[in-house]
N, C-alpha and C positions, 0 to 999 in steps of 0.2 A: 662016132666021137666018144671018147672015154669020159666017164663021170669024174668031176673034180670036186673036192671038198673046199668050199670057199667061205672063209670067215669074213662076215660083213660087220664092220664097226659103224654104228650109227643107225638109229631106228626112226629117222625122219623119213620124209616122203621118197627122196631119191634112194636112200638105203633100202627101204621096203620095196621100191620098184625094182631095184637091181636083184633083190632076193627073189621076187616073183618071176622076173625074166629068166634068171638062172635056173630056177626050179622047173619052169616050162621047158627049158632046153636040156633037162636031164641031169643037171648038176645038183650038188647037195649044199645049199646055203646054210651056214651056221651063224646065228645073229647075236650081236651084243649091243646093248643100249649104252651110250656114253653116260647117261644120267641115271642108270640103274632102274629105269622104269620097266615094269613087266611087259613082255612082248605079247601082243594079242593078235588073234586071227583077224584078217581084214577082208571084206569084200573088195573086189577089184573090177574097175571098168577100164578097159584098154581100147583106145581108138581103133576101129576097124575089126575088132574081134569080139567073140562072145564074152560075157562076164565070167569071172572066176573068183577064186579065193586064194589068199596067201596065208599059209600056216607056218610061221617062222619057228625054227628049232633053235633053242638057246645054245650058245657056245661058251666054253671055258678055255683057260690057258692050256689045259691038258688035251683039248680036242685036236685030233690029227687034222692038219690043214695043208692044202696044196698052195693056196694063194690067199692073201688077206686084202680085202677091198674096203677102203675107207670112204664113207659118205657122210662127212661131218662138216660142221661150220668152219670157216676159215680160222677162227680163233681157237679151234679144237684140234687142228691138224697136227701140230708139233707134239702136243701131249698124247694124242692117240697113237702116233707113231712110236713114241718113247715107250708106251705101255704095251702095245699090241704088235708092233712092227716085227717082221720076220728078218733075221740077220742075213738071209740069202738074197734080200732085195726084191722078193716076189710080193711087193706091196704096190697096190694100185690106188691112187688117190683121186676119187671122182669129186672134184671140187673146183669151183671157179675161183681159184686162189692165185693171185698174181705172182707169188713167190715160189719157185721150185723148192722141193724139200729133199734133203739128203737121204739116199737109200730108198727112194720111192719113185714110181712112175706117175707123172702128172697127166691126168686124163680129163678131157672135156667131152662129156657125152651129149649128144643131141637128144635131149629128153626133157619133157615137162612132166613133173609128178607132184601131186598135191594130195593131202589127206583132208577130207571133209567129214565131220562127225556124222552127217546125215547119209552120205552115199559111199563112204570108204575111200579107197585109193584110186585116183584117176591117173592114167598113164598115156602119154602121147610120145612116141619115139620112132625114129627111123632105124635105130640100132647102130647108127654110125658114131664113131668117136674120133677125136684128134688127140695126139700125144706130143709132148714137148720133145724136141730133138736131142736134148741132153739126157734123156732117159736111158735106162739100161737097154742093151741090144736085144734082150729076150722079150721086151715089152710087146712087140707086134704079135709074136707067137702066142703069148699068154692071152691076149685079148681075142685072137681068133679062136683059140680053144674054148673060150667062154661064150663064143657065139656073137661077139660084137664085130661090126664091119669097120675096119680101119680106113678112114678117109685119107689121112696124110699124117706125116711127121711134120711138126711145125716148129718155128723158132720161138724163143721165149717171148719176143715182142708180139708175135701173132697170138700166142696163148694168153698174154695179158690183154690183148685186144678182145678176145672172147669174153674175158671177165668184165670188161668195160661194156661190151654189147649187152650183157645181162644187166649191168648197172643202169644203162640208159633206159632199158625197158622198165626196170623197177622204179626209176624216177617218175616215169609217166603213170605207172599203176598207183604209186603212192599218192601222187598229186590228184589223180582222179578220185581216189577213195576219200580224200580229205576235202574235196570240193574246190581245189585250187585251179582246176580247169574242167572243161566239159569234153565229152567224147568227140564232138565234132571238131575240136581243136587238135586232135591227135592226127599226125600225118607222118609219112616217111621222112619228109624234109625236117620236121621238128625232131624226130628221133636221131637223125644224122647230126643235126646241130648240137644236140645234147652230147652225143658220142664224141664229136670233135672237141668240144669244150673240155670234156673229161680227159681226152687224150692230151690236150695242151697242159692240163694240170699235172698229169702224171709225168710228162716230159719235163715240166718245171721241177719236179722232184727227182729228176735224173733217172727215171724209169723208162726203159725203151718200150715203145708200144707202136703197133701198126694196125691199120684198119683190116680186120680179118676178111677172108674170102666169103662172099655170099651175104655179107652183113646188110647191104642195102636192100637186097631181095627179102631177107628175113624181116627187116623193119617194115617194108611195104606190106607184107602178109600180116604182121602183127597189127599195124594201123588199120588195115581193112577189117580185121577180126574185131577190133575194139569198136570201130565206128559202126559196123554192121554185123553184130554178133548173131550167130545162128542160135537155134533153140538150146538153152542150157540143159534141157532134159535129154537131148540127143547128141550133144557135142561135148566131148570130154575136155577139149581145150578151153571152151567157154567156162565150164565148171572150174577148171584149174585157175583161170584168171580171177574169177570171183572169189575163190578160196584164198588166193594170194592177197587180195585187197581187204579181206575180212579181218576184223580185230582178232588178235593183237598185232598182226603184221610183223612177227619176229623175223621171218625170212627176208622181207624187204629191208627192214631196219638194219639187220645184222650184216647184210651184204653191202649196203650203202655206207655203213659206218667205216668201211675200209677206205673210203675216198674223202671222208670229212677233212682230215688233216691236209692232204695235197690240195684240195679245193680251197680251203681257207688260206693256205700260203699263196696259192696262185691268184686268188681273188677273181671276181666276176670279170670276164673280158668284155661284157656288154651289159646293157640293161634290158635286153630282149627276153622273150618268154623262156627260151632254153636256159639261160643263166638264172633267171628267177626260180625256175622249177628245181634246178640243182641246188640252189641256196636253200630252198624249202626242204628238199629231200635229205640233205646232209646236215640239217640243223637238229638239235635235240628235240624230241617230241614234247609237245605241250601236254602236261598231265591234267 
């Protein structure tokens, strides 16, 4: 497989994880931080493999690039594409963003990545990705060249469902971190209830959404992991969940903010635990 120069926009956990994975696969990642922060070397713990280090190389507009990979927050996608997007459409957006972007391939990666000040970057991934079926026809080939495993081309409604799957998980993690519920209350049934209420709210906002494949199984595994976590010292996913719940919780709050307006317009469908937790998670944080 020939080496490709991949400009990565975004120095958050997913961006750094993509850089590390591409570097391991023999590609040349060139990194840009959206906030102008200096890129530092990070120790890496990857589930199932030996520990390593990621040494990001800075990129500029003049850097020769084969592909540009965006790993930024939903509110940053449009601006990042306007600034760094390639006119030939070789732009991959790795973001649980419910809205497709012009001139970009929307990618949902099966990856958990978090940065912890004490241990560095934790990565859990199968290497699999899904892409929206309105993407450019060259998208599958690009992803395969980068070493990702394409699971399927999905509809826009399915892609939006993946973003809601993330949101439902984040609702529970935020509620746990703030003492709104206990670990023994977490279950597959509760996560599915939260997911279905969020889907109703999005449909009320006239946004097509469907339950994505494998969602129930993923919720069952997450609930089991939360209720009976393995040793955080030896398990990268446990470490990542703890990092997500730690203050200041920007990733949780940033993603859930996407659903505040649809949920407020829709209104709680019931007074059950699922609705109460969504109310809490989509409300403004108490300072």
